[in-house]
NUVEXVEX-641999 format. One line per field, with one value per residue (C-alpha): residue number from 0; residue in three letters; z, x, y. Coordinates in nm, 4 decimals. Example, Ala and Ser with C-alpha at 12.3 -4.5 7.8 and 13.67 -1.06 7.14 Angstrom:
<pagus>
i c(0  1)
aa c(ALA  SER)
Z c(0.7800  0.7140)
X c(1.2300  1.3670)
Y c(-0.4500  -0.1060)
</pagus>
This chain:
<pagus>
i c(0  1  2  3  4  5  6  7  8  9  10  11  12  13  14  15  16  17  18  19  20  21  22  23  24  25  26  27  28  29  30  31  32  33  34  35  36  37  38  39  40  41  42  43  44  45  46  47  48  49  50  51  52  53  54  55  56  57  58  59  60  61  62  63  64  65  66  67  68  69  70  71  72  73  74  75  76  77  78  79  80  81  82  83  84  85  86  87  88  89  90  91  92  93  94  95  96  97  98  99  100  101  102  103  104  105  106  107  108  109  110  111  112  113  114  115  116  117  118  119  120  121  122  123  124  125  126  127  128  129  130  131  132  133  134  135  136  137  138  139  140  141  142  143  144  145  146  147  148  149  150  151  152  153  154  155  156  157  158  159  160  161  162  163  164  165  166  167  168  169  170  171  172  173  174  175  176  177  178  179  180  181  182  183  184  185  186  187  188  189  190  191  192  193  194  195  196  197  198  199  200  201  202  203  204  205  206  207  208  209  210  211  212  213  214  215  216  217  218  219  220  221  222  223  224  225  226  227  228  229  230  231  232  233  234  235  236  237  238  239  240  241  242  243  244  245  246  247  248  249  250  251  252  253  254  255  256  257  258  259  260  261  262  263  264  265  266  267  268  269  270  271  272  273  274  275  276  277  278  279  280  281  282  283  284  285  286  287  288  289  290  291  292  293  294  295  296  297  298  299  300  301  302  303  304  305  306  307  308  309  310  311  312  313  314  315  316  317  318  319  320  321  322  323  324  325  326  327  328  329  330  331  332  333  334  335  336  337  338  339  340  341  342  343  344  345  346  347  348  349  350  351  352  353  354  355  356  357  358  359  360  361  362  363  364  365  366  367  368  369  370  371  372  373  374  375  376  377  378  379  380  381  382  383  384  385  386  387  388  389  390  391  392  393  394  395  396  397  398  399  400  401  402  403  404  405  406  407  408  409  410  411  412  413  414  415  416  417  418  419  420  421  422  423  424  425  426  427  428  429  430  431  432  433  434  435  436  437  438  439  440  441  442  443  444  445  446  447  448  449  450  451  452  453  454  455  456  457  458  459  460  461  462  463  464  465  466  467  468  469  470  471  472  473  474  475  476  477  478  479  480  481  482  483  484  485  486  487  488  489  490  491  492  493  494  495  496  497  498  499  500  501  502  503  504  505  506  507  508  509  510  511  512  513  514  515  516  517  518  519  520  521  522  523  524  525  526  527  528  529  530  531  532  533  534  535  536  537  538  539  540  541  542  543  544  545  546  547  548  549  550  551  552  553  554  555  556)
aa c(UNK  UNK  UNK  UNK  UNK  UNK  UNK  UNK  UNK  UNK  UNK  UNK  UNK  UNK  UNK  UNK  UNK  UNK  UNK  UNK  UNK  UNK  UNK  UNK  UNK  UNK  UNK  UNK  UNK  UNK  UNK  UNK  UNK  UNK  UNK  UNK  UNK  UNK  UNK  UNK  UNK  UNK  UNK  UNK  UNK  UNK  UNK  UNK  UNK  UNK  UNK  UNK  UNK  UNK  UNK  UNK  UNK  UNK  UNK  UNK  UNK  UNK  UNK  UNK  UNK  UNK  UNK  UNK  UNK  UNK  UNK  UNK  UNK  UNK  UNK  UNK  UNK  UNK  UNK  UNK  UNK  UNK  UNK  UNK  UNK  UNK  UNK  UNK  UNK  UNK  UNK  UNK  UNK  UNK  UNK  UNK  UNK  UNK  UNK  UNK  UNK  UNK  UNK  UNK  UNK  UNK  UNK  UNK  UNK  UNK  UNK  UNK  UNK  UNK  UNK  UNK  UNK  UNK  UNK  UNK  UNK  UNK  UNK  UNK  UNK  UNK  UNK  UNK  UNK  UNK  UNK  UNK  UNK  UNK  UNK  UNK  UNK  UNK  UNK  UNK  UNK  UNK  UNK  UNK  UNK  UNK  UNK  UNK  UNK  UNK  UNK  UNK  UNK  UNK  UNK  UNK  UNK  UNK  UNK  UNK  UNK  UNK  UNK  UNK  UNK  UNK  UNK  UNK  UNK  UNK  UNK  UNK  UNK  UNK  UNK  UNK  UNK  UNK  UNK  UNK  UNK  UNK  UNK  UNK  UNK  UNK  UNK  UNK  UNK  UNK  UNK  UNK  UNK  UNK  UNK  UNK  UNK  UNK  UNK  UNK  UNK  UNK  UNK  UNK  UNK  UNK  UNK  UNK  UNK  UNK  UNK  UNK  UNK  UNK  UNK  UNK  UNK  UNK  UNK  UNK  UNK  UNK  UNK  UNK  UNK  UNK  UNK  UNK  UNK  UNK  UNK  UNK  UNK  UNK  UNK  UNK  UNK  UNK  UNK  UNK  UNK  UNK  UNK  UNK  UNK  UNK  UNK  UNK  UNK  UNK  UNK  UNK  UNK  UNK  UNK  UNK  UNK  UNK  UNK  UNK  UNK  UNK  UNK  UNK  UNK  UNK  UNK  UNK  UNK  UNK  UNK  UNK  UNK  UNK  UNK  UNK  UNK  UNK  UNK  UNK  UNK  UNK  UNK  UNK  UNK  UNK  UNK  UNK  UNK  UNK  UNK  UNK  UNK  UNK  UNK  UNK  UNK  UNK  UNK  UNK  UNK  UNK  UNK  UNK  UNK  UNK  UNK  UNK  UNK  UNK  UNK  UNK  UNK  UNK  UNK  UNK  UNK  UNK  UNK  UNK  UNK  UNK  UNK  UNK  UNK  UNK  UNK  UNK  UNK  UNK  UNK  UNK  UNK  UNK  UNK  UNK  UNK  UNK  UNK  UNK  UNK  UNK  UNK  UNK  UNK  UNK  UNK  UNK  UNK  UNK  UNK  UNK  UNK  UNK  UNK  UNK  UNK  UNK  UNK  UNK  UNK  UNK  UNK  UNK  UNK  UNK  UNK  UNK  UNK  UNK  UNK  UNK  UNK  UNK  UNK  UNK  UNK  UNK  UNK  UNK  UNK  UNK  UNK  UNK  UNK  UNK  UNK  UNK  UNK  UNK  UNK  UNK  UNK  UNK  UNK  UNK  UNK  UNK  UNK  UNK  UNK  UNK  UNK  UNK  UNK  UNK  UNK  UNK  UNK  UNK  UNK  UNK  UNK  UNK  UNK  UNK  UNK  UNK  UNK  UNK  UNK  UNK  UNK  UNK  UNK  UNK  UNK  UNK  UNK  UNK  UNK  UNK  UNK  UNK  UNK  UNK  UNK  UNK  UNK  UNK  UNK  UNK  UNK  UNK  UNK  UNK  UNK  UNK  UNK  UNK  UNK  UNK  UNK  UNK  UNK  UNK  UNK  UNK  UNK  UNK  UNK  UNK  UNK  UNK  UNK  UNK  UNK  UNK  UNK  UNK  UNK  UNK  UNK  UNK  UNK  UNK  UNK  UNK  UNK  UNK  UNK  UNK  UNK  UNK  UNK  UNK  UNK  UNK  UNK  UNK  UNK  UNK  UNK  UNK  UNK  UNK  UNK  UNK  UNK  UNK  UNK  UNK  UNK  UNK  UNK  UNK  UNK  UNK  UNK  UNK  UNK  UNK  UNK  UNK  UNK  UNK  UNK  UNK  UNK  UNK  UNK  UNK  UNK  UNK  UNK  UNK  UNK  UNK  UNK  UNK  UNK  UNK  UNK  UNK  UNK  UNK  UNK  UNK  UNK  UNK  UNK  UNK  UNK  UNK  UNK  UNK  UNK  UNK  UNK  UNK  UNK  UNK  UNK  UNK  UNK  UNK  UNK)
Z c(-12.7342  -12.6542  -12.2990  -12.2416  -12.0089  -11.7258  -11.4563  -11.5626  -11.3682  -11.0448  -10.7621  -10.4512  -10.1961  -9.9035  -9.7429  -9.6031  -9.2432  -9.2526  -9.3893  -9.1460  -8.8587  -9.0114  -9.0571  -8.7204  -8.5704  -8.7484  -8.6857  -8.6228  -8.3003  -8.0628  -7.8824  -7.6910  -7.8751  -7.7803  -8.0459  -8.0444  -8.1822  -8.5041  -8.5115  -8.4369  -8.3645  -8.6164  -8.4257  -8.6490  -8.9386  -9.0604  -9.2857  -9.4295  -9.4912  -9.6476  -9.9712  -10.2131  -10.4466  -10.7950  -10.9490  -11.3111  -11.5666  -11.7478  -11.4461  -11.4531  -11.0993  -10.9022  -10.6412  -10.8211  -10.6746  -10.8472  -10.8823  -10.9729  -11.0741  -11.0304  -10.6562  -10.5678  -10.5360  -10.6815  -10.8240  -10.9483  -10.6863  -10.8914  -10.6661  -10.9253  -10.8985  -11.1852  -11.3197  -11.1636  -10.8271  -10.8724  -10.9684  -10.6564  -10.4472  -10.6128  -10.3103  -10.1105  -10.3393  -10.3928  -10.3425  -10.5322  -10.2374  -10.0804  -9.7725  -9.6703  -9.5197  -9.5583  -9.8858  -9.9407  -10.1554  -10.4495  -10.7689  -11.0152  -11.0799  -11.2623  -11.3845  -11.4314  -11.7598  -11.8305  -12.1871  -12.2757  -12.1736  -12.0931  -11.7643  -11.4330  -11.4445  -11.8055  -11.9120  -12.2213  -12.4345  -12.6981  -12.8025  -12.7537  -12.8210  -12.5627  -12.1917  -12.0463  -11.9902  -11.6325  -11.5667  -11.7441  -12.0622  -12.2445  -12.1093  -11.7590  -11.8481  -11.9888  -11.6706  -11.4652  -11.6687  -11.6256  -11.2498  -11.2323  -11.4301  -11.1893  -10.9042  -11.0821  -11.1023  -11.3967  -11.5166  -11.6885  -11.8141  -11.8519  -12.2146  -12.2831  -12.6019  -12.5464  -12.6194  -12.6919  -12.5864  -12.7896  -12.8349  -13.0092  -13.3665  -13.5023  -13.3570  -13.4367  -13.8041  -13.8249  -13.6768  -13.9027  -14.2045  -14.1010  -14.0322  -14.3819  -14.5417  -14.5035  -14.6279  -14.8403  -14.7594  -14.5737  -14.7379  -14.5518  -14.8570  -14.7981  -14.4193  -14.2714  -13.9161  -13.9458  -13.9112  -13.6082  -13.4083  -13.4081  -13.5890  -13.6664  -13.8020  -13.5269  -13.1631  -12.9859  -12.6186  -12.5166  -12.8205  -12.8189  -13.0854  -13.2986  -13.2079  -13.4447  -13.6210  -13.5994  -13.8192  -13.6718  -13.3403  -13.1906  -12.9292  -12.5924  -12.3298  -12.0456  -12.1235  -12.4194  -12.3825  -12.4357  -12.7804  -12.8172  -13.0641  -13.3291  -13.2530  -13.5550  -13.7901  -13.9463  -13.9907  -13.6242  -13.5285  -13.7192  -13.5234  -13.1965  -13.3016  -13.3587  -13.0195  -12.8465  -13.0246  -12.9320  -12.5584  -12.5599  -12.7201  -12.4334  -12.1989  -12.0518  -11.9404  -12.0476  -12.0242  -11.8003  -12.0313  -11.9304  -11.9617  -12.1765  -12.1313  -12.2953  -12.6223  -12.7554  -12.4666  -12.3738  -12.6107  -12.4220  -12.7164  -12.9306  -12.6498  -12.6128  -12.9877  -12.9843  -12.6775  -12.8438  -13.1366  -12.9015  -12.6909  -12.9991  -13.1452  -12.8288  -12.7600  -13.1172  -13.0383  -12.6834  -12.5615  -12.1957  -12.1993  -11.9091  -11.9888  -11.7248  -11.8097  -11.6241  -11.6650  -11.3786  -11.3694  -11.1930  -11.1500  -11.3937  -11.6677  -11.6323  -11.5968  -11.9554  -12.0757  -12.0071  -12.3334  -12.5042  -12.3776  -12.1640  -11.8751  -11.6004  -11.5148  -11.2051  -10.9538  -10.8670  -10.6605  -10.3774  -10.3970  -10.2805  -9.9736  -10.0779  -10.1988  -10.0469  -9.8385  -9.6764  -9.6084  -9.4437  -9.2306  -9.1187  -9.0326  -9.2929  -9.4409  -9.2811  -9.2911  -9.4703  -9.7687  -9.8362  -9.8406  -10.0318  -10.2950  -10.3326  -10.4326  -10.6599  -10.8687  -10.9745  -11.1448  -11.3030  -11.4499  -11.5634  -11.7545  -11.9898  -11.9863  -11.8104  -11.8132  -11.6402  -11.3626  -11.1203  -11.0459  -10.6909  -10.5635  -10.2726  -10.3827  -10.6767  -10.7996  -10.8634  -10.5153  -10.1724  -9.9727  -9.7406  -9.4140  -9.4455  -9.4625  -9.0883  -8.7742  -8.4019  -8.1878  -8.4115  -8.7312  -8.7359  -8.6987  -8.9631  -9.2049  -9.1628  -9.1915  -9.5044  -9.6735  -9.5868  -9.7341  -10.0643  -10.0515  -9.9600  -10.2871  -10.5737  -10.8814  -10.9340  -10.6397  -10.6732  -10.3978  -10.4549  -10.3386  -9.9841  -9.8803  -9.6916  -9.4797  -9.4312  -9.6306  -9.6551  -9.9476  -10.0619  -10.2604  -10.5710  -10.7669  -10.6763  -10.3079  -10.3886  -10.5554  -10.2758  -10.2323  -10.1073  -9.7326  -9.6949  -9.4406  -9.2266  -9.3327  -9.6558  -9.7430  -9.6990  -10.0034  -10.2635  -10.1198  -10.3912  -10.3861  -10.5212  -10.7821  -10.7949  -10.7074  -10.4208  -10.0874  -9.7710  -9.6955  -9.3249  -9.2737  -9.0121  -8.9522  -8.9393  -9.2299  -9.3385  -9.1361  -8.8174  -8.9040  -8.9933  -8.6250  -8.4991  -8.5277  -8.5206  -8.7780  -9.0907  -9.2923  -9.1122  -9.1281  -9.5081  -9.5382  -9.3453  -9.5542  -9.8781  -9.7476  -9.6526  -9.9947  -10.1641  -9.9470  -10.0370  -10.4069  -10.2884  -10.1751  -10.5148  -10.7386  -10.5232  -10.5848  -10.3106  -10.1279  -9.8639  -9.5351  -9.4561  -9.1195  -8.9945  -9.1912  -9.0108  -8.9231  -8.7997  -8.9260  -9.2872  -9.3398  -9.6627  -9.8040  -10.0908  -10.2930  -10.5533  -10.6861  -10.3760  -10.1168  -9.9150  -9.6850  -9.4458  -9.3856  -9.1013  -9.0729  -8.7525  -8.8687  -8.5216  -8.2294  -7.9942  -7.9552  -8.1334  -8.0356  -8.3277  -8.2852  -8.5513  -8.5069  -8.8543  -9.0243  -8.7581  -8.9854  -9.2653  -9.0939  -8.8868  -8.7172  -8.7460  -9.0075  -9.0124  -8.9269  -8.9335  -8.6150  -8.5541  -8.2202  -7.9809  -7.9350  -8.1417  -8.2071  -7.9987  -8.0495  -7.7765  -7.8765  -8.1232  -8.0165  -8.1861  -8.0165  -8.2541  -8.1314  -8.2764  -8.6409  -8.6921  -8.9886  -8.9273  -9.1841  -9.1123  -9.3079)
X c(1.4279  1.3226  1.2041  0.9111  0.9662  0.7444  0.8988  0.7348  0.4200  0.5873  0.5425  0.7516  0.5200  0.7051  0.3686  0.3301  0.3015  0.6171  0.8248  0.6707  0.7680  1.1109  1.1857  1.0474  1.3138  1.5811  1.4686  1.1085  1.1277  0.8403  0.8987  0.7004  0.7411  0.5582  0.3234  0.4936  0.8082  0.6108  0.7485  0.5825  0.7251  0.7335  0.4587  0.1562  0.3517  0.5366  0.2584  0.2339  0.6077  0.6724  0.4892  0.4534  0.7473  0.6857  0.9972  0.9500  1.1838  1.1799  1.3186  1.6979  1.7321  1.8084  2.0230  2.2513  2.4282  2.7573  2.8067  3.1225  2.9512  3.2725  3.2762  2.9108  2.7283  2.8060  2.5032  2.6671  2.9318  3.2466  3.3680  3.3023  3.0054  2.7587  2.4321  2.2271  2.3793  2.3029  1.9449  1.9169  2.0313  1.8195  1.5909  1.8905  1.9224  1.5510  1.2680  1.0170  0.7799  0.7457  0.5848  0.9046  1.2199  1.4561  1.6114  1.8577  1.6103  1.8446  1.6451  1.9314  2.2168  2.5407  2.6964  3.0711  3.1709  2.9865  3.1098  3.3628  3.7166  4.0458  4.0796  3.8981  3.7937  3.6670  3.7603  3.9248  3.6382  3.6654  3.2974  3.0616  2.7528  2.7859  2.8042  3.1298  3.0859  3.2112  2.9076  2.6546  2.4513  2.2414  1.9359  2.0678  2.1010  1.7502  1.6162  1.8072  1.6566  1.3041  1.3474  1.4968  1.2048  0.9584  1.1313  1.1578  1.5368  1.6980  2.0101  2.3024  2.6003  2.9634  3.0497  3.4222  3.4851  3.8284  3.9909  3.9163  4.1071  4.4157  4.2371  3.9389  3.8995  3.9195  4.2668  4.3812  4.2885  4.4546  4.7782  4.7812  4.7363  5.0189  5.2579  5.2031  5.2211  5.5953  5.7088  5.3975  5.1484  4.8385  4.4947  4.1633  3.9982  4.2057  4.1663  3.9232  4.0248  4.3625  4.1747  3.9779  4.2978  4.5954  4.8830  5.2140  5.5588  5.6997  5.7200  5.5531  5.4719  5.2032  5.2637  5.3508  5.5040  5.2695  5.3486  5.6008  5.6603  5.9602  5.7934  5.4503  5.3334  4.9890  4.8564  4.7727  4.7705  4.6606  4.8615  4.9543  4.6457  4.4133  4.4751  4.3103  4.0220  4.0021  3.6622  3.6745  3.6475  3.3005  3.2792  3.3690  3.1062  2.8498  2.9647  2.9257  2.5786  2.4833  2.6292  2.4264  2.1082  2.1699  2.1905  1.9043  1.6920  1.7936  1.6336  1.9266  1.8414  2.1705  2.5468  2.8350  3.1124  3.4628  3.7635  3.6028  3.8954  4.1225  3.9286  4.2010  4.4459  4.5326  4.2760  3.9648  3.8018  3.8351  3.6951  3.3948  3.3377  3.3420  3.1201  2.8724  2.8447  2.7835  2.5234  2.3319  2.3413  2.2111  1.9433  1.8142  1.7541  1.6222  1.5668  1.5391  1.8553  2.0785  2.4431  2.7081  3.0728  3.3979  3.6424  3.8853  4.0354  3.9869  3.6434  3.6969  3.8016  3.5316  3.2642  3.3410  3.2445  2.8821  2.9002  2.8528  2.4951  2.5689  2.3279  2.5854  2.9526  3.0932  3.1676  3.5251  3.5818  3.3738  3.5136  3.8143  4.0303  4.1384  3.7987  3.5649  3.3602  3.6531  3.8426  3.5410  3.4645  3.8300  3.8315  4.0946  3.8476  3.5709  3.2239  3.1068  3.3227  3.0828  2.7658  2.9333  3.0570  2.7113  2.5876  2.8778  2.8860  2.5241  2.6146  2.9294  2.7623  2.4506  2.6646  2.7574  2.4332  2.1217  1.9728  2.2680  2.2166  2.5063  2.6487  2.7845  2.9755  3.2087  3.4154  3.4337  3.6278  3.9442  3.9650  4.0548  3.7431  3.6222  3.6450  4.0196  3.9954  3.9348  4.1086  4.0414  3.7315  3.5219  3.5942  3.2636  3.0675  3.2780  3.2278  2.8522  2.8332  3.0485  2.8087  2.5212  2.7039  2.7159  2.3498  2.2336  2.3683  2.1391  2.1422  2.1872  2.3959  2.6134  2.7051  2.9802  2.8816  2.9960  3.0385  2.7124  2.8923  3.2115  3.4142  3.7887  4.0247  4.3199  4.6400  4.6164  4.2909  4.2030  4.1840  3.9327  3.7116  3.7009  3.4011  3.0824  3.0818  2.7501  2.8926  3.2019  3.2062  3.4047  3.2509  2.8904  2.6688  2.7121  3.0298  3.2824  3.6525  3.7539  4.0166  4.3104  4.5757  4.3815  4.5609  4.4000  4.1785  4.0944  3.7627  3.7207  3.3486  3.1224  2.9491  2.5919  2.4546  2.5860  2.5225  2.1633  2.0896  2.2582  2.0302  2.3355  2.5439  2.6821  2.4452  2.1330  2.2571  2.2935  1.9469  1.7989  1.9907  1.8651  1.5076  1.5126  1.6601  1.3788  1.1135  1.2087  1.2219  1.3787  1.6919  1.7261  1.6278  1.6535  1.8458  2.1010  2.1656  2.4354  2.3116  2.5928  2.4470  2.4885  2.7692  3.1013  3.4021  3.2004  2.8484  2.7367  2.3988  2.2066  1.8572  1.7180  1.4172  1.2180  0.8777  0.6835  0.8973  1.1853  1.4135  1.6779  1.9603  2.2099  2.5141  2.7214  3.0682  3.2130  3.1881  3.0546  2.6948  2.6060  2.3388  2.1865  1.9719  1.7029  1.5659  1.6946  1.4580  1.1851  0.9164  1.0071  1.0128  0.7705  1.0239  1.2364  1.1048  1.3777  1.7384  2.0329  2.2115  2.5183  2.3933  2.0997  2.1397  1.8933  1.8333  1.5899  1.4152  1.3131  1.1749  1.4326  1.7225  1.8068  2.0511  2.2386  2.4395  2.7839  2.8005  2.4276  2.2203  1.8885  1.6254  1.3863  1.0784)
Y c(-16.8641  -16.5112  -16.4645  -16.2387  -15.9468  -16.0617  -15.8449  -15.5213  -15.5879  -15.6886  -15.4404  -15.4253  -15.2678  -15.1209  -15.0644  -15.4167  -15.5103  -15.7183  -15.4340  -15.1888  -15.4135  -15.4690  -15.1009  -15.0037  -15.2238  -15.0223  -14.6722  -14.5698  -14.3671  -14.3034  -13.9763  -13.7209  -13.3913  -13.0702  -12.9347  -12.5986  -12.7611  -12.8252  -13.1780  -13.5047  -13.8451  -14.1263  -14.3055  -14.3241  -14.1778  -14.4846  -14.6049  -14.2559  -14.2361  -14.5751  -14.5135  -14.8066  -14.8402  -14.9788  -15.1247  -15.2283  -15.3796  -15.0472  -14.8646  -14.8460  -14.7120  -15.0253  -15.1920  -15.4353  -15.7363  -15.8178  -16.1940  -16.3830  -16.7059  -16.9105  -16.8446  -16.8006  -17.1344  -17.4759  -17.6508  -17.9722  -18.0555  -17.9916  -17.7082  -17.4367  -17.2043  -17.2273  -17.0886  -17.3657  -17.2806  -16.9108  -16.9924  -17.2066  -16.9091  -16.6409  -16.6242  -16.5072  -16.2060  -16.1462  -16.3953  -16.1840  -16.1676  -15.8203  -15.9716  -16.1520  -16.0024  -16.2986  -16.1851  -15.9000  -15.7092  -15.6394  -15.5929  -15.6206  -15.8610  -15.7924  -16.1156  -16.1052  -16.2753  -16.5989  -16.6640  -16.9375  -16.8505  -17.0280  -16.8345  -16.8631  -16.4951  -16.5188  -16.1667  -16.3222  -16.4489  -16.7223  -16.7275  -16.4334  -16.6442  -16.9197  -17.0044  -17.1294  -17.5069  -17.4722  -17.2532  -17.4728  -17.4485  -17.1947  -17.3745  -17.3033  -16.9368  -16.9198  -17.0814  -16.8240  -16.5423  -16.6800  -16.7023  -16.3512  -16.2112  -16.3745  -16.1895  -15.8523  -15.8805  -15.7074  -15.8933  -15.7230  -15.9206  -15.8269  -15.7538  -15.7459  -15.5507  -15.4016  -15.7366  -16.1011  -16.4100  -16.4967  -16.8310  -16.6707  -16.8017  -16.4450  -16.3981  -16.7508  -16.7099  -16.3688  -16.5015  -16.8076  -16.5811  -16.3444  -16.6341  -16.7713  -16.4286  -16.3753  -16.0343  -15.9740  -15.7035  -15.8297  -15.8038  -15.7723  -15.9303  -16.2434  -16.2355  -15.9798  -16.0741  -15.9020  -15.5719  -15.6941  -15.6373  -15.3984  -15.5687  -15.4002  -15.4810  -15.2580  -15.3633  -15.0735  -15.0279  -15.2762  -15.4991  -15.8698  -16.0921  -16.3004  -16.6643  -16.8257  -16.4978  -16.2652  -16.0029  -15.9291  -15.7902  -15.7278  -15.4849  -15.6393  -15.3680  -15.5981  -15.9116  -16.1324  -16.3506  -16.0523  -15.9001  -15.5598  -15.5353  -15.2634  -15.1158  -14.8864  -15.1824  -15.1822  -15.5582  -15.6094  -15.3550  -15.5613  -15.8668  -15.6774  -15.5625  -15.9258  -16.0246  -15.7538  -15.8613  -16.2247  -16.1535  -15.9039  -16.1753  -16.4019  -16.1510  -15.9597  -15.6077  -15.4515  -15.4683  -15.3773  -15.2586  -15.3533  -15.1213  -14.8516  -14.6134  -14.8707  -14.9023  -14.6730  -14.6497  -14.2925  -14.1423  -14.0360  -13.8603  -14.1715  -14.3857  -14.1564  -14.1710  -14.5533  -14.5610  -14.3261  -14.5656  -14.8563  -14.6740  -14.5597  -14.9100  -15.0777  -14.8162  -14.8570  -15.2224  -15.1814  -14.8233  -14.9287  -15.1391  -15.0388  -14.9648  -14.9058  -14.8465  -14.9061  -14.6183  -14.6587  -14.3134  -13.9810  -13.8201  -13.5348  -13.7769  -14.0378  -13.7724  -13.6743  -14.0221  -13.9283  -13.7333  -14.0691  -14.0878  -14.3939  -14.4435  -14.4906  -14.4842  -14.6467  -14.3730  -14.4648  -14.1500  -14.2970  -14.6522  -14.8564  -14.8130  -14.4640  -14.3421  -14.0885  -14.3353  -14.5152  -14.1909  -14.0315  -14.3379  -14.3615  -13.9920  -13.9100  -13.6608  -13.4587  -13.6115  -13.2990  -13.3996  -13.6850  -13.4764  -13.1937  -13.4386  -13.5914  -13.2475  -13.1529  -13.4720  -13.4134  -13.0892  -13.2349  -13.5443  -13.3583  -13.1082  -13.3952  -13.5930  -13.4603  -13.8109  -13.9800  -14.2350  -14.2463  -14.5929  -14.5737  -14.8743  -14.9341  -15.2361  -15.4725  -15.7749  -15.5712  -15.4152  -15.5398  -15.6172  -15.3450  -15.5424  -15.4969  -15.1178  -15.0762  -15.1983  -15.1764  -15.2050  -14.9810  -15.1707  -15.3686  -15.0453  -14.8722  -15.1621  -15.1349  -14.7570  -14.7501  -14.9894  -14.7560  -14.4554  -14.6404  -14.7420  -14.3904  -14.2515  -14.1584  -14.3818  -14.7527  -14.8730  -15.1823  -15.4297  -15.6842  -16.0334  -16.1054  -15.7407  -15.7814  -16.0416  -15.8420  -16.0945  -16.0390  -16.0706  -15.8616  -15.8861  -16.1027  -16.0916  -16.4498  -16.3512  -16.0802  -16.3414  -16.5963  -16.8323  -16.6747  -16.7335  -16.9112  -17.1554  -17.1924  -17.5568  -17.5563  -17.8924  -17.7789  -17.8436  -17.5712  -17.4219  -17.3351  -17.4195  -17.0773  -16.9899  -17.2349  -16.9763  -16.8191  -16.7935  -16.9222  -16.6220  -16.6014  -16.4306  -16.1573  -16.2073  -16.5087  -16.6765  -16.6149  -16.9063  -16.7438  -16.3795  -16.4530  -16.5168  -16.1977  -15.8910  -15.6623  -15.8483  -15.6851  -15.9011  -15.7825  -15.4237  -15.4469  -15.5989  -15.3076  -15.0553  -15.2087  -15.2308  -14.8640  -14.7779  -14.9698  -14.8052  -14.4475  -14.3540  -14.0305  -14.2146  -14.3814  -14.0897  -13.7797  -13.4610  -13.3929  -13.0685  -13.0503  -12.9018  -12.6629  -12.5693  -12.9249  -13.0880  -13.0843  -13.2977  -13.5969  -13.5265  -13.5612  -13.3970  -13.3545  -13.3424  -13.5434  -13.4326  -13.6236  -13.5279  -13.4144  -13.5922  -13.4480  -13.6461  -13.5140  -13.7606  -13.7325  -13.9614  -13.9644  -14.0661  -14.1110  -14.3554  -14.0847  -13.9757  -13.6545  -13.4048  -13.2158  -12.9078  -12.9249  -12.5727  -12.4794  -12.7291  -12.7656  -12.6326  -12.8711  -13.2102  -13.4082  -13.6316  -13.9417  -14.1805  -14.4458  -14.5120  -14.7489  -14.8435  -15.0580  -15.1925  -15.1657  -14.7897  -14.5854  -14.2184  -14.0184  -13.6875  -13.4456  -13.1092  -12.9726  -13.1924  -13.5214  -13.7556  -13.9835  -14.2819  -14.3430  -14.4524  -14.4032  -14.2889  -14.1108  -14.0196  -13.7325  -13.6487)
</pagus>
């Protein structure tokens, strides 16, 4: 059944008393500033500053929550997360009520693969038109979509097109045909599926032997259970077009595209050509569909993939333990590197696609969790601040489930996909068992049920950061300019402008208090409008001097 797009009329008004109270607790400063300083305090200005934010289903600038259904919440008691469990926990992500502050406030969800697969991770698909039975039924999915639409949550699903499962009927039929063929030449008229994949009589790099055949080999760059698809095949493209239409009719708002730089491994131009076909095909069906691609490579290379017209590419340069955010927070790079990079990537991406939407993220299912990036007494503060640096970026920001709790997990992939830490009681209702080969992952910070009660927990910090992001369209859509006068080794300073709004954002990337002389911009700002703090210490403003506690973020308007 086709679900109607009922989220387009939902408005998330930041101008509500509950949000005003909430944000005032994380940064509205009352100060006594002389008139001659041409600045005023935030007192009396908060209602003016927090303009209403309308977030519609047609708006592809969002804050996405990445969910691995297998490990999120178990709705039927079998130890495996499922769609019913996710639906049950939607209010945790977004309850659809702007007058409450109990939810995270994310207005998008990225579902890792949900289609039938022989693996726990499900990146090897056997049926592109169904739901994996471990996750539930198509009815469960449709219910999930209805509930997401009620809350104004846009859902994108993982679409794995680089390869299928070796158990997919296409591949099984092709292999059976080749085994019976002997030394004869294959014919696509007899078996069209042989051209859905890359078969060869020669064993090349990344090729595996066709089972029970000593003549034929197939390309499988990841591993033998994931045979690479031939995305130049026109019949396969028609199949993919039908798959896209099927899921769009189910109400999904777009797709996360896996491994786009491996469509034709080592051939970026070919990958961009294939991606261009896919983007054009999807946009012809649904112009506002949101497409975000994974090209895990260097910045200069993945920037070029914007030539395809794709909406977004994951911004890997800022992610992982060796990315910009972690290096700046650790002090391995100057804080100014962050603000300078925010400015420079705009120009680079726009040179390929002026309508691009950056997709900043900090961690994902393939990376060690960020709580393990930092050690020592400042590590809780660093974990919080790093999350804010991701959420302050322009575009559609992505948060991997559990990062808002400071979950841990490193090493093998299963460890990075541990059960969502709702409770420290592993037997609590809804808690998942996790992947079978997962190690015993010892968490560094408390579970949600404990963190919820601590106003200075990582969880409450993330909630504040997302609420502030939602309250200011300029954070989400603004153009960045590095403030060279202020940015230095431990201070990242930049402005963001969007329509008629300008924000000045200062990030103290150190444990020590910083004093900032604001004379340079005194005629352009009224005062502190909001902020993020790792403990009870908040920023203050006296005349032209702003005092920032360690690891703080302050917004001026």
